[in-house]
N, CA, C and O atoms as a GROMACS GRO file, in nm:
protein
  336
    1MET      N    1  -0.447   4.122  -0.295
    1MET     CA    2  -0.326   4.081  -0.364
    1MET      C    3  -0.356   4.070  -0.513
    1MET      O    4  -0.455   4.008  -0.552
    2SER      N    5  -0.273   4.130  -0.594
    2SER     CA    6  -0.295   4.124  -0.738
    2SER      C    7  -0.174   4.061  -0.806
    2SER      O    8  -0.062   4.062  -0.754
    3ILE      N    9  -0.200   4.006  -0.922
    3ILE     CA   10  -0.094   3.941  -0.998
    3ILE      C   11  -0.016   4.048  -1.074
    3ILE      O   12  -0.073   4.129  -1.148
    4GLU      N   13   0.114   4.048  -1.054
    4GLU     CA   14   0.200   4.142  -1.125
    4GLU      C   15   0.229   4.088  -1.265
    4GLU      O   16   0.237   3.966  -1.285
    5PRO      N   17   0.247   4.176  -1.362
    5PRO     CA   18   0.284   4.130  -1.496
    5PRO      C   19   0.416   4.054  -1.493
    5PRO      O   20   0.507   4.090  -1.418
    6GLY      N   21   0.427   3.950  -1.573
    6GLY     CA   22   0.545   3.866  -1.572
    6GLY      C   23   0.668   3.928  -1.635
    6GLY      O   24   0.777   3.873  -1.623
    7LYS      N   25   0.652   4.040  -1.702
    7LYS     CA   26   0.766   4.097  -1.775
    7LYS      C   27   0.876   4.152  -1.685
    7LYS      O   28   0.987   4.177  -1.732
    8ASP      N   29   0.847   4.170  -1.558
    8ASP     CA   30   0.948   4.223  -1.465
    8ASP      C   31   1.012   4.115  -1.379
    8ASP      O   32   1.088   4.146  -1.288
    9THR      N   33   0.983   3.989  -1.406
    9THR     CA   34   1.034   3.881  -1.323
    9THR      C   35   1.165   3.827  -1.378
    9THR      O   36   1.198   3.844  -1.495
   10SER      N   37   1.240   3.761  -1.290
   10SER     CA   38   1.366   3.700  -1.334
   10SER      C   39   1.338   3.583  -1.427
   10SER      O   40   1.418   3.553  -1.515
   11GLU      N   41   1.224   3.515  -1.407
   11GLU     CA   42   1.189   3.405  -1.496
   11GLU      C   43   1.170   3.455  -1.640
   11GLU      O   44   1.211   3.389  -1.736
   12PHE      N   45   1.108   3.571  -1.653
   12PHE     CA   46   1.086   3.628  -1.786
   12PHE      C   47   1.219   3.662  -1.852
   12PHE      O   48   1.238   3.637  -1.971
   13ALA      N   49   1.311   3.717  -1.775
   13ALA     CA   50   1.443   3.752  -1.830
   13ALA      C   51   1.517   3.627  -1.877
   13ALA      O   52   1.580   3.628  -1.983
   14VAL      N   53   1.510   3.520  -1.798
   14VAL     CA   54   1.576   3.395  -1.837
   14VAL      C   55   1.511   3.338  -1.963
   14VAL      O   56   1.580   3.291  -2.053
   15GLN      N   57   1.379   3.343  -1.967
   15GLN     CA   58   1.306   3.291  -2.083
   15GLN      C   59   1.342   3.370  -2.209
   15GLN      O   60   1.362   3.310  -2.315
   16LYS      N   61   1.350   3.501  -2.200
   16LYS     CA   62   1.385   3.583  -2.316
   16LYS      C   63   1.528   3.554  -2.362
   16LYS      O   64   1.554   3.545  -2.482
   17SER      N   65   1.619   3.541  -2.266
   17SER     CA   66   1.758   3.511  -2.300
   17SER      C   67   1.769   3.374  -2.368
   17SER      O   68   1.837   3.360  -2.469
   18ALA      N   69   1.703   3.275  -2.310
   18ALA     CA   70   1.708   3.140  -2.368
   18ALA      C   71   1.643   3.138  -2.505
   18ALA      O   72   1.689   3.067  -2.595
   19SER      N   73   1.538   3.215  -2.522
   19SER     CA   74   1.472   3.223  -2.652
   19SER      C   75   1.566   3.282  -2.756
   19SER      O   76   1.575   3.232  -2.868
   20LEU      N   77   1.636   3.388  -2.719
   20LEU     CA   78   1.732   3.450  -2.810
   20LEU      C   79   1.845   3.353  -2.845
   20LEU      O   80   1.880   3.338  -2.962
   21TRP      N   81   1.902   3.287  -2.743
   21TRP     CA   82   2.011   3.192  -2.768
   21TRP      C   83   1.961   3.072  -2.848
   21TRP      O   84   2.035   3.016  -2.929
   22GLY      N   85   1.835   3.033  -2.827
   22GLY     CA   86   1.778   2.924  -2.905
   22GLY      C   87   1.769   2.960  -3.052
   22GLY      O   88   1.800   2.878  -3.138
   23ILE      N   89   1.727   3.082  -3.080
   23ILE     CA   90   1.718   3.128  -3.219
   23ILE      C   91   1.858   3.137  -3.281
   23ILE      O   92   1.879   3.095  -3.394
   24ILE      N   93   1.952   3.193  -3.206
   24ILE     CA   94   2.090   3.203  -3.256
   24ILE      C   95   2.146   3.064  -3.285
   24ILE      O   96   2.210   3.043  -3.389
   25GLY      N   97   2.122   2.969  -3.194
   25GLY     CA   98   2.169   2.833  -3.215
   25GLY      C   99   2.108   2.767  -3.337
   25GLY      O  100   2.176   2.697  -3.412
   26MET      N  101   1.977   2.789  -3.357
   26MET     CA  102   1.912   2.730  -3.474
   26MET      C  103   1.969   2.788  -3.603
   26MET      O  104   1.989   2.715  -3.700
   27VAL      N  105   1.995   2.918  -3.604
   27VAL     CA  106   2.054   2.980  -3.723
   27VAL      C  107   2.196   2.926  -3.746
   27VAL      O  108   2.231   2.892  -3.859
   28LEU      N  109   2.276   2.917  -3.640
   28LEU     CA  110   2.412   2.863  -3.654
   28LEU      C  111   2.409   2.717  -3.701
   28LEU      O  112   2.490   2.676  -3.784
   29GLY      N  113   2.316   2.640  -3.647
   29GLY     CA  114   2.303   2.501  -3.691
   29GLY      C  115   2.265   2.492  -3.836
   29GLY      O  116   2.317   2.407  -3.910
   30PHE      N  117   2.174   2.579  -3.879
   30PHE     CA  118   2.133   2.580  -4.020
   30PHE      C  119   2.250   2.619  -4.110
   30PHE      O  120   2.272   2.557  -4.214
   31VAL      N  121   2.324   2.720  -4.069
   31VAL     CA  122   2.440   2.764  -4.148
   31VAL      C  123   2.545   2.652  -4.155
   31VAL      O  124   2.603   2.628  -4.261
   32THR      N  125   2.569   2.584  -4.043
   32THR     CA  126   2.666   2.474  -4.040
   32THR      C  127   2.622   2.361  -4.133
   32THR      O  128   2.702   2.309  -4.211
   33THR      N  129   2.495   2.323  -4.124
   33THR     CA  130   2.443   2.216  -4.208
   33THR      C  131   2.447   2.254  -4.355
   33THR      O  132   2.487   2.175  -4.440
   34THR      N  133   2.405   2.376  -4.385
   34THR     CA  134   2.405   2.423  -4.524
   34THR      C  135   2.547   2.431  -4.579
   34THR      O  136   2.573   2.389  -4.692
   35GLY      N  137   2.638   2.486  -4.501
   35GLY     CA  138   2.777   2.495  -4.544
   35GLY      C  139   2.838   2.358  -4.570
   35GLY      O  140   2.912   2.338  -4.666
   36ALA      N  141   2.806   2.263  -4.481
   36ALA     CA  142   2.859   2.127  -4.499
   36ALA      C  143   2.799   2.062  -4.623
   36ALA      O  144   2.868   1.989  -4.695
   37THR      N  145   2.672   2.089  -4.649
   37THR     CA  146   2.608   2.034  -4.768
   37THR      C  147   2.668   2.093  -4.895
   37THR      O  148   2.690   2.021  -4.993
   38ILE      N  149   2.695   2.222  -4.893
   38ILE     CA  150   2.758   2.287  -5.009
   38ILE      C  151   2.898   2.233  -5.030
   38ILE      O  152   2.939   2.206  -5.143
   39ALA      N  153   2.974   2.218  -4.920
   39ALA     CA  154   3.110   2.163  -4.931
   39ALA      C  155   3.107   2.022  -4.986
   39ALA      O  156   3.196   1.982  -5.061
   40GLU      N  157   3.005   1.945  -4.948
   40GLU     CA  158   2.993   1.808  -4.998
   40GLU      C  159   2.971   1.805  -5.149
   40GLU      O  160   3.016   1.714  -5.217
   41SER      N  161   2.902   1.905  -5.200
   41SER     CA  162   2.879   1.910  -5.345
   41SER      C  163   3.009   1.936  -5.422
   41SER      O  164   3.015   1.910  -5.542
   42PHE      N  165   3.112   1.987  -5.353
   42PHE     CA  166   3.243   2.007  -5.415
   42PHE      C  167   3.335   1.887  -5.395
   42PHE      O  168   3.452   1.892  -5.431
   43GLY      N  169   3.281   1.780  -5.339
   43GLY     CA  170   3.358   1.658  -5.323
   43GLY      C  171   3.424   1.640  -5.188
   43GLY      O  172   3.500   1.544  -5.169
   44VAL      N  173   3.398   1.727  -5.093
   44VAL     CA  174   3.455   1.715  -4.960
   44VAL      C  175   3.360   1.632  -4.874
   44VAL      O  176   3.240   1.658  -4.873
   45ASP      N  177   3.413   1.534  -4.801
   45ASP     CA  178   3.328   1.453  -4.715
   45ASP      C  179   3.301   1.530  -4.586
   45ASP      O  180   3.391   1.549  -4.504
   46THR      N  181   3.177   1.574  -4.568
   46THR     CA  182   3.144   1.658  -4.453
   46THR      C  183   3.025   1.604  -4.375
   46THR      O  184   2.945   1.681  -4.321
   47LYS      N  185   3.012   1.475  -4.369
   47LYS     CA  186   2.900   1.417  -4.295
   47LYS      C  187   2.902   1.460  -4.149
   47LYS      O  188   2.796   1.481  -4.089
   48ALA      N  189   3.020   1.474  -4.091
   48ALA     CA  190   3.030   1.520  -3.952
   48ALA      C  191   2.976   1.662  -3.937
   48ALA      O  192   2.912   1.694  -3.837
   49GLY      N  193   3.001   1.747  -4.035
   49GLY     CA  194   2.950   1.884  -4.032
   49GLY      C  195   2.798   1.888  -4.041
   49GLY      O  196   2.734   1.968  -3.973
   50ILE      N  197   2.742   1.802  -4.124
   50ILE     CA  198   2.596   1.795  -4.136
   50ILE      C  199   2.535   1.748  -4.005
   50ILE      O  200   2.436   1.804  -3.958
   51ILE      N  201   2.594   1.644  -3.947
   51ILE     CA  202   2.543   1.592  -3.819
   51ILE      C  203   2.557   1.696  -3.708
   51ILE      O  204   2.466   1.715  -3.628
   52ALA      N  205   2.671   1.764  -3.705
   52ALA     CA  206   2.693   1.867  -3.602
   52ALA      C  207   2.590   1.979  -3.616
   52ALA      O  208   2.535   2.026  -3.516
   53GLY      N  209   2.564   2.022  -3.738
   53GLY     CA  210   2.465   2.126  -3.760
   53GLY      C  211   2.326   2.085  -3.716
   53GLY      O  212   2.253   2.164  -3.657
   54MET      N  213   2.291   1.960  -3.744
   54MET     CA  214   2.159   1.911  -3.702
   54MET      C  215   2.150   1.902  -3.549
   54MET      O  216   2.047   1.935  -3.491
   55VAL      N  217   2.257   1.857  -3.486
   55VAL     CA  218   2.258   1.848  -3.339
   55VAL      C  219   2.244   1.987  -3.278
   55VAL      O  220   2.170   2.005  -3.181
   56ILE      N  221   2.313   2.085  -3.333
   56ILE     CA  222   2.304   2.222  -3.284
   56ILE      C  223   2.161   2.274  -3.299
   56ILE      O  224   2.107   2.336  -3.208
   57MET      N  225   2.100   2.249  -3.415
   57MET     CA  226   1.964   2.298  -3.438
   57MET      C  227   1.864   2.233  -3.343
   57MET      O  228   1.780   2.301  -3.285
   58VAL      N  229   1.873   2.101  -3.326
   58VAL     CA  230   1.778   2.031  -3.240
   58VAL      C  231   1.795   2.073  -3.094
   58VAL      O  232   1.697   2.098  -3.024
   59SER      N  233   1.920   2.080  -3.048
   59SER     CA  234   1.941   2.118  -2.908
   59SER      C  235   1.898   2.262  -2.882
   59SER      O  236   1.849   2.293  -2.774
   60SER      N  237   1.916   2.350  -2.978
   60SER     CA  238   1.872   2.488  -2.964
   60SER      C  239   1.720   2.499  -2.960
   60SER      O  240   1.664   2.577  -2.884
   61ALA      N  241   1.654   2.420  -3.043
   61ALA     CA  242   1.507   2.418  -3.041
   61ALA      C  243   1.456   2.365  -2.907
   61ALA      O  244   1.359   2.416  -2.852
   62LEU      N  245   1.522   2.262  -2.856
   62LEU     CA  246   1.484   2.209  -2.724
   62LEU      C  247   1.506   2.313  -2.614
   62LEU      O  248   1.421   2.328  -2.526
   63LEU      N  249   1.618   2.383  -2.618
   63LEU     CA  250   1.645   2.489  -2.520
   63LEU      C  251   1.535   2.593  -2.522
   63LEU      O  252   1.482   2.630  -2.418
   64LYS      N  253   1.501   2.639  -2.641
   64LYS     CA  254   1.399   2.742  -2.655
   64LYS      C  255   1.264   2.691  -2.607
   64LYS      O  256   1.195   2.759  -2.531
   65GLY      N  257   1.226   2.573  -2.651
   65GLY     CA  258   1.096   2.518  -2.617
   65GLY      C  259   1.080   2.484  -2.469
   65GLY      O  260   0.978   2.519  -2.408
   66LEU      N  261   1.178   2.418  -2.412
   66LEU     CA  262   1.167   2.378  -2.272
   66LEU      C  263   1.173   2.498  -2.177
   66LEU      O  264   1.105   2.499  -2.075
   67THR      N  265   1.252   2.598  -2.212
   67THR     CA  266   1.256   2.717  -2.129
   67THR      C  267   1.122   2.792  -2.134
   67THR      O  268   1.075   2.842  -2.032
   68SER      N  269   1.062   2.798  -2.251
   68SER     CA  270   0.931   2.862  -2.264
   68SER      C  271   0.826   2.786  -2.184
   68SER      O  272   0.742   2.847  -2.119
   69LEU      N  273   0.831   2.653  -2.191
   69LEU     CA  274   0.736   2.574  -2.112
   69LEU      C  275   0.755   2.594  -1.963
   69LEU      O  276   0.658   2.602  -1.888
   70GLY      N  277   0.879   2.604  -1.919
   70GLY     CA  278   0.907   2.630  -1.778
   70GLY      C  279   0.852   2.765  -1.734
   70GLY      O  280   0.798   2.778  -1.624
   71TYR      N  281   0.866   2.866  -1.820
   71TYR     CA  282   0.814   2.998  -1.788
   71TYR      C  283   0.662   2.996  -1.779
   71TYR      O  284   0.603   3.055  -1.689
   72ILE      N  285   0.599   2.928  -1.873
   72ILE     CA  286   0.453   2.917  -1.872
   72ILE      C  287   0.406   2.848  -1.744
   72ILE      O  288   0.309   2.891  -1.682
   73LYS      N  289   0.475   2.742  -1.705
   73LYS     CA  290   0.440   2.670  -1.582
   73LYS      C  291   0.456   2.761  -1.461
   73LYS      O  292   0.371   2.761  -1.371
   74SER      N  293   0.563   2.837  -1.457
   74SER     CA  294   0.587   2.929  -1.345
   74SER      C  295   0.476   3.033  -1.335
   74SER      O  296   0.426   3.059  -1.226
   75ARG      N  297   0.437   3.091  -1.445
   75ARG     CA  298   0.330   3.192  -1.444
   75ARG      C  299   0.195   3.129  -1.408
   75ARG      O  300   0.114   3.192  -1.340
   76THR      N  301   0.171   3.007  -1.453
   76THR     CA  302   0.047   2.938  -1.417
   76THR      C  303   0.041   2.914  -1.267
   76THR      O  304  -0.064   2.932  -1.206
   77ASP      N  305   0.153   2.875  -1.208
   77ASP     CA  306   0.157   2.853  -1.062
   77ASP      C  307   0.128   2.982  -0.986
   77ASP      O  308   0.058   2.980  -0.886
   78VAL      N  309   0.182   3.093  -1.034
   78VAL     CA  310   0.157   3.222  -0.969
   78VAL      C  311   0.009   3.257  -0.978
   78VAL      O  312  -0.050   3.303  -0.880
   79LYS      N  313  -0.050   3.236  -1.092
   79LYS     CA  314  -0.192   3.270  -1.109
   79LYS      C  315  -0.282   3.178  -1.025
   79LYS      O  316  -0.383   3.224  -0.970
   80LYS      N  317  -0.246   3.051  -1.015
   80LYS     CA  318  -0.324   2.959  -0.930
   80LYS      C  319  -0.314   3.000  -0.784
   80LYS      O  320  -0.413   2.995  -0.711
   81ALA      N  321  -0.196   3.041  -0.742
   81ALA     CA  322  -0.178   3.084  -0.602
   81ALA      C  323  -0.260   3.209  -0.575
   81ALA      O  324  -0.309   3.228  -0.463
   82GLU      N  325  -0.275   3.294  -0.673
   82GLU     CA  326  -0.352   3.417  -0.658
   82GLU      C  327  -0.500   3.386  -0.639
   82GLU      O  328  -0.570   3.456  -0.565
   83GLU      N  329  -0.549   3.281  -0.704
   83GLU     CA  330  -0.689   3.245  -0.698
   83GLU      C  331  -0.730   3.198  -0.558
   83GLU      O  332  -0.846   3.210  -0.520
   84LYS      N  333  -0.636   3.145  -0.483
   84LYS     CA  334  -0.668   3.089  -0.350
   84LYS      C  335  -0.685   3.192  -0.245
   84LYS      O  336  -0.711   3.159  -0.129
   0.00000   0.00000   0.00000
């Protein structure tokens, strides 16, 4: 029995998708925060926009990170099972 490369697994596909959405979310959060900060410099109260942008960025980073950790754990379990 040999270990198959992880690139053909459904876990890998989910991890890649979550990674992409995590990056998209971080960019959108950054744009939201930056736009709110720029609007604030023109005298518009946009504290909610800044908070929303930060929440989007943090949650996207968590999505990306936790999904990657789950994929690593899954591949580690497969490799440990192979050793037995």
